Every structure is written in C-alpha cells, then in structure tokens.
N, C-alpha and C positions, 0 to 999 in steps of 0.2 A: 655548472649551474647548481645553485644550492640556495637554501633558505634556512635561517635560524630563528626560531620562535622562543623568546626568553620570558621567564617569570609568569607563565600561565599556570593556572590550576588545571591540570590535565585529568580528564575524566575517561576512565575505561569502564568496562562492564562490571568490574569488581572493586574499583577504588578511585579516589581522587588524590592526586599527588602534586606536590610543588616541584616542578622540574622544567628543564629546557628540552627542546626537540629540534633535531637537525635533520633537514631533508637534503638528500643528495640525489640529483636526477629526479626520478618519479617515485622514489621509495623513501620511507622513513629509515634513517641511518642510525640514530642514537636517541634515546630518551633517558636523560639523567640530569642531575643538577650541575650547574657551573660549566656548561659546554662553551668552549671558545672555538671560533671558526673565522679567523681573519679573512677579509675579502669577500665574505658571504653576506648577502643582504640580511639584516637583522631586524626583527619586529619585536618591540617591547610590548608584551601582552599582559602587563601587570594589571590586576583587577578583572581580567577576563578568564573565561573558561574555554579550554580547548577540547573539543569532542571529535570522535571519528565522524567523517562525512556520513550523512544519513543514507540509509538503504531502504527504499520504498519498493516493496515487492508486489504491489497491487496498483498499477496505473492502467488507464485506457486512453493512450494518446492516439489521435486520429481514428477513433473508433467509428466504424460504419455500422449503424444499427438497422440498416435497411431502408428506413424512411427519413433518416437524418444522419448527420456526422458530428462527432464531438468537435468542439471549437478549438481545442488545443492540438496542434500537430506535434511531431517529435522535436521540432525546433523550439516553438514557443513554450511547449510543456516542459522541455528540459531546461530552458532558460529560467522559467519560474521555479522549477525544482532547485536549481543551483542557487538562486537568490534566497531560497528558504533553507539552505544548508544541506540539501540532499545531493549527493554526488553519484549515486547509482540507483537505477530503477530496473525492475523486472516487469515488463509490460504483458498484460493479458491480451492476446490477439483476438480479433473479431472472428465470427464465423465466416467461413469461405463459401463458395458455391456448393449447392447440394451435391453430395456424393464425391466431393473432392478428396484427393489423397491427403494424408495427415501432414505431409511436409509442404503442402501448397501455400498455406498462410505464412509459414516461416520464410519462404522466398519472397512473398509480397511484402512482408514486414521488414526484411533486410533493406529493401529499397525505400520504404517509407521512413526508416530511421536513419538514413544516411546523413541527415543534417543535425542529429542530436549533438548537444554540447557536453553531455556527461556520459559516463559509461552505462551500458544497457544490456539487458538480456531479455528473453521472452519465455513465456509459458506456452506450450502447445495447447491446441484446443481440439477436443474430441466431440464431434457432432453426430457421428453415427459409428457403429461398431460392426466390423466384419473381419475376416482373416487378414485382409490387406491392411486394415488400420492397426490391428494388433501386431502384425509384423513390422509395420511402419514405425511403431514406437521405438524400436531399436535403432532404426535409421535416424529418427529425430534426435535421439541421444548422441549417437556416434558420429553422424555426419554434420548435423546442425549444432551440436553442443547444447541441446535443450533437454534438461534432465527433469522437467516437471510438465505435467499436462493438467488442463482445466476441463472439468465437465460440469454440466448444469442439470439440476433436477427440475428446472422449470424453463420457460421460454420455448421458442419454436423447435430448437434442436435439443430438447431435454432427452436424457437417457432413462430408460426403464431399468428396473433392478437387475435383470439378467445381464444387460449390457454393462451396467456399472460393475457387476461382479467380475465380468470378463476383463475389464480394464484394470481393476484392482489386482487380479491374479497376475496379469502380465506385468504390472508395475512392480509387484513383489519379485518376480523373476529378474527384472532389469534394475532393481534398486532405484526406481524413479519415485518422485513425489506426485501424489494426486491431489490437486486443489479442487475443492467442490463448493459451488453455490448451493446452499442447503435451504430449499423451501419446498413445501408439498404442493406440487402443481395442480393436482385435482381439486384441492380445497381452494386454492387461489381462483381457479376458473369458476367454481361454484359460487364463491362469495362475490366475485366481481360481477358475474352475470346477474346475481340477485340484486346487488346494489344498483346496477345500471337499469334493470327492469323497474325499479322503484323510483327512478329519476334521481338517485343519490350519487351524483357525479362530481361534486365539488371536491377540492383537495382534501378536506377533512375526512372524507370517506376512504382515502387511500390506505391509511394504516388498518382500517377495519377489513380491508380485502386481503391483508397479509398479517394475521395476528401472530402473537408470540408462539402459540402452539404449532403454527405452520412451520416455523423455523426449527423448534425443538424436536418435533417428530422426525424431520428430515435429517437433523444432525445425528440423532440416536440411530436412525435406520442406516445411515452411512457408516457409523461406527461398527454396527453389527455386521454389515456387509464386509467391511475391512477385516473384521475378526474372522469371518468365514474364509477370506482370501489369504489368510496367513499373516495378517497385520503388516501390510505395506505402509509406507509413510503417507498418512492422511492429513491434509492441511485444510481446515475449515476456514473459509474466507469470511470477512466482514460479519463476525458474530455480533448480534445486536441485543440479545435478551438474557435475562437471568435464567429462564427456562432452558435456553440453548446451552448456557454454561453448565447448568445442572445436568444436562444429558451427557456432556463431556466428562464431568466429574463422576457420574455414575459408571460410565464405561471404564474410566481409569481405575476406579475403586474395584472393578471386577478384574483388574489385572491387565487391561489392554495397554499395549505399547504403541509407540509411533503415531500418536494422536496429538495433533497440534492445532492451535487456534489463533486466529488473528481478529482484532477489532480495529475500529477506525475512530478518528477524533470526533466525527459527527455523532457517534453513538455514545460518546463520553460526555459531550458538552451541549448537545441540542436535544430538546424533547418534543414530543408530538403535539404540544400546544401550538407550535408554529404552523400547523396545518389549518388552524381555525380561520385564518384570514383567507377568503376565497381567491384573492389575487396573489398576495405574497406567498401563500401556501404552495404555489406551483414551484417556487424556488427549491423546495425541499422534497420534491418527488424523487425518490430513490428506492431501490429494492435491495435488501429489506428496508422498511421505512424507519423513521425515527421512533423511539419508544418513550416510555415514561420515566420519571425520576427514580423509581425503584430499580429499573433495569440499568440506568446509568450508574447508580451506586454499586450494584452488583458487579458491573464490568470494571469499575475502578478497583474494587476489592480483588477481582480476578487478576488484574495487573500486579497488584501488590503481592499476591500469593504465588505469582508465576504460573497460575493455571491458564492464563492467556499468554501466549509466547511473543506476539509481535503486535505493533501498531502500524498499519499501512493506511492508505487513503481511499482506495477505490476511485481515484481522480477520474472524473468523466464529465466535463463541463459542457453546458449548452447555454446559449444566450437567453436570458430571461425575457428580453423585449421581443424576441422573435421565436426562437425554437421552442422554448418552454410554453409559449402561448398556444401551441397546438392543443394543449390540455385545458384551455380556458373554460370550455364548456363540458369537458369530459376528461377526468384525471387519467383514464386509461389510455388516452392518446398522447399524454405528455412524455417526452423522452426521459428515461430514468437516469439520474446521475447528478452529482454536484462537483464543483471544483474543490481542491484542498491540498494539492501537492506542495504548494509554496508555504502554507501555514503550518503544516504538521509539526515540524521540529519546534517552532516557536510556541505552539499551543501546548505541547508536552513539557517543554522547558518551563513555561509560565504556570500552567494549570496543574502540572504534575510536580515539578521540582520547587519552583518559587513559592507555591502555595502549600507545600508540605505534604502532598499526597504520596509522592514518590521521592526516593533519593535520586541523585544525578546518575550514579551507576545503573539504577533501574531504568531510567530514561534511555541511557545508552544501550542497555541490553535490548529493550523493546524496539527501538528505532534504528539501531545500527547492527549490533553484534549478532543477535539471535536470528533476524531475517537473513543475514549473510550466511550464517551457519546452515540454516534449514534449506536454503536454495543453492547450496554448493558454491558460494562465493568466498568463503573463508578459506585460508587465513589472510588472503590478500586484501579483502575488504572488511569493513565493519568494526575494526578495533585499532588501537594504537599500540604498535609493537614494531621493533626493528625488522625490516624486510617487507612489511606490508606496504601497499600502495599509500602514497602520501595524499590520502583523501581526508580532509580535515575541515572543521568549521569552528571559528572563534565566535563565542557568544558573550555579549555584554549583559550582565544580570541587572544593571541599573537603569536600562532603558525602559521607560513606560510608554506604551503606544496603544492606540486604538485601531483595531483591524478595520480596514476600509478597502473596497474593491479598487479604488484608484491608487492605493499604495502598494498593490501587488502587481506582478508581471503576468499573471495568468490571462490568457486571451479569452476573456469572458466579461460580461458587464455586471457581475455581482459576485459576492462571496457569502456563503451561508454563515460565516462568522462575523458579519458586519456588526460593529459596535462593541465587540468584546474588548475590554481593556486588559492588556498583557503586560507582564513584568519580565523583561528580558527579550533579547532578539539576536539572531545571527548577524554579525557585522563583517565577516570575511569568510569566503569559501575557497578552499584549495582543492583542486582536482589533479591527482597525479603530479603533485609538486608545483602546479601552476596556479597562481592566484587568478580566479576567474570572476569573483564578485568581491567588491570592496565598498562598504557603506551603501549598499543597495544598488550599486552600478555594476552591470554585467560587462566584462571586458574580454571574454573568451572568444575564440573563433568558431564560426558555424561549422559543424561537422567534426569537431575535435573529439567527440565521444567515441569510445572504442566498444566494439561488440564483444560481449563476454561469453565465451564458450564454457559451459558447465558440464561436469561429468558426474 
C-alpha cells in the first residue's frame, strides 16, 4: 500500500519546497523531486500546498460541565477535525467525581474516545492535591502515557497557590508539562456578583466580569510560582490579552525558561463588540471572553515574533438554540465554550498566510510542529520528514468560501466565524497514509483513531 503526491508545494515549519512525497504504509518514505513509484496511486497536487496534518492540543470533546454536556463527542468532533485538516488532538479531560484518583478520568476517557477517527491523546486534570495525587502523576505518565496535566485557577475545582506549587514541583521532578487556565477567581466572583446584584446580566456584561487584568495577574502569578518550583514546563492555555502576553514577556526577560503560550483563532479574529446583541451575544460566551482590537493586534504580533508558541481551539460546542439559551436572562448560567476545531487550519491559512500576516512555515509551526513538540508527539507528528507518520493535508489556495455552520461537520447549530470570507481551504486529509477526507467528504472508519502514549 502506498501513495505518491507529486508537484505540491510542501510546507514544513522552516521552508516551502517544490518536491514529491512518497508514502509507504503509514509513514512518509521520501520527500524529494522527481520520485517515481510505478503501481502506486499518484495524486497530481500541482497548484496545491501540502502541510503536515494539524495538531490541536486543546479540545473538549464530550465535556461534561456538570449541568450540561458539550455537543461534539469524540466521533463527531474528530470527523469535524479531520474535515478541517487536523489529524491529531490532545483533549482536556473534564473534572471527575470529587476526591477521585488522578487516573480516574483517563480510564473514563479511553472509553469515550474509542470511536475517534483521528489519533488522540489526553491531558490529565488535577482537581485537588494531596500525597496520593502527587504520587499518581508518575502513574499517569508511566502507565497511561499522559505526560501533561491541566489545572485551573478558577471554576469549582480551582487550586490555591500552595497546591499549584506542589504540582509544579512534582512536574519538575517528572519532566511533565503543566497546562494552566489563568484567571483570578476571586476577582471574577466579586465582579460577577456585583454585576448580577445590579441586574446587569445580559451577554455584554460577560467580558466585564473577566477583564484583561484578571488574566494577566494570573499568568504572571503562575510564572512566578513556576520559577519557585524550579522552572518546570509551564503552558499557558488560551491567552487572550496584550496584558497577558506582556506578563509572559516580562517573565522571559527576567530569564525564565520553559514558559510557553497558546492562543486561539477566536481571540485573533473576533472582538468583544459581538456581545452587544443580547441574543446573538450568547454564542460568544467563553472564558476568557473575547477582547478588543488592540488585544487582537498584540496577539498577531505575538505569533509573528514567536512569543506565542501555538494556536489551538479550546473547541467546546453547545447548541445555541437550546443549551446556550440557559443564559438568555443571566449570562452566568450560559455554558462556556464555542466550536472551532474544523475551522482552525483554514482560518490561519487564510487570515494568516493568504492575507500576509504570517508565512506558511509560521502557520505550520503554530498549528502543527510546535504543539507536537511541546506535548511529546514529535518527531512522529507535526512535520513532514521521512519516518514521520503520513499525516498530511492538501490545501487549495485559490478557493474562496464563506464560513457557514451548514458547511461544517461540527455537531452544533452555529459557528462563531459565520460570514467570514476565507481565501484557501483544506481539500484532502491523510491520516497515517489513508485518505480520510476528500473534497469535504469524510470516508474513514469509525474508531480508526489511535491512542497516543506520550512520555
């Protein structure tokens, strides 16, 4: 079994080259001009760009938030990801029962993910800290193959600074990555309660309950705690503000190592004016919230300067007509999250590369190579080189299309990117040597995805 792709412009994280690519089995065998392989299916990709399959290291498939559940499960969510050119996800697991052991959710999620159609891994979730949990971090890594953990500075299972410091020290000992949702919980509670008491409960008040300072304070506090813990790998998820980026920059200028940042397309392309419509604004309830144009500009500059390492999605969809309507009279009751796993690569290809904000290698670095490196998936995933998994996506730069919910495969009734006109789109997705999407049609088998053990 093999596949030969000829005449493509091949984009890696460092260059774009004119070459052919030969797949043998599930691996890339050769990347060079003029390959001949008689008897192998050949695709003429003239005029197209060939990228590594996208790596999205921040999804929430089948997420149980306690009072509701995200509308995409691992089957529908992974089909949508594949149709958008993403071939690997690392999913953030939901909180488990109070007091559960650290490996509990890993076992639950292995069952939830058995119908995934692309390769997948998980981040562990730390919701309380004691000796058993700290010991369990080694078991999570060695037995489950999960080399990263997520902790929250807000929500019901938020950790206080002493618990955070204990996790960071243990992560340093084990060479694990600590992913953190950075918002100052006390300020959020104070601001929300003040808004609700005044009857200010429409969607436009959501961003006022979680201002930029709330994020930036928590980002800098986490950086300082990591410094005290010996500088383990600290990964700030869904960075949304210029102030937050400034906190990261300040820590790095002080010599801090192992500090990494992720942002998401919604913070690059959507602004907080969308909250002004009391009904439509519910679509954009997420945490952290959308920000202003100055923040968007700062984040684009952060991508260009490589101060921001990755672009993920925080994909967490809820139906607008039903689930999001919980917040119709009170934004604090609206489930937090938006869809985006299918649109990510097209958005960055169009709004980054086609519009001249980024080079194509920079798009590859942000959406494929760097996330794979940081989360222990490289060298098999995230780049184009002999021996790597044949995870690839062909993009046509000449397609003009308008994003619409009905044109996507996400199991939800809206997209936050509705109406944005894009230049370029994925037209074929290859996962481990198998064509699973062609011209927007998914043809892979349910459950073909493989669980990725990371060390």
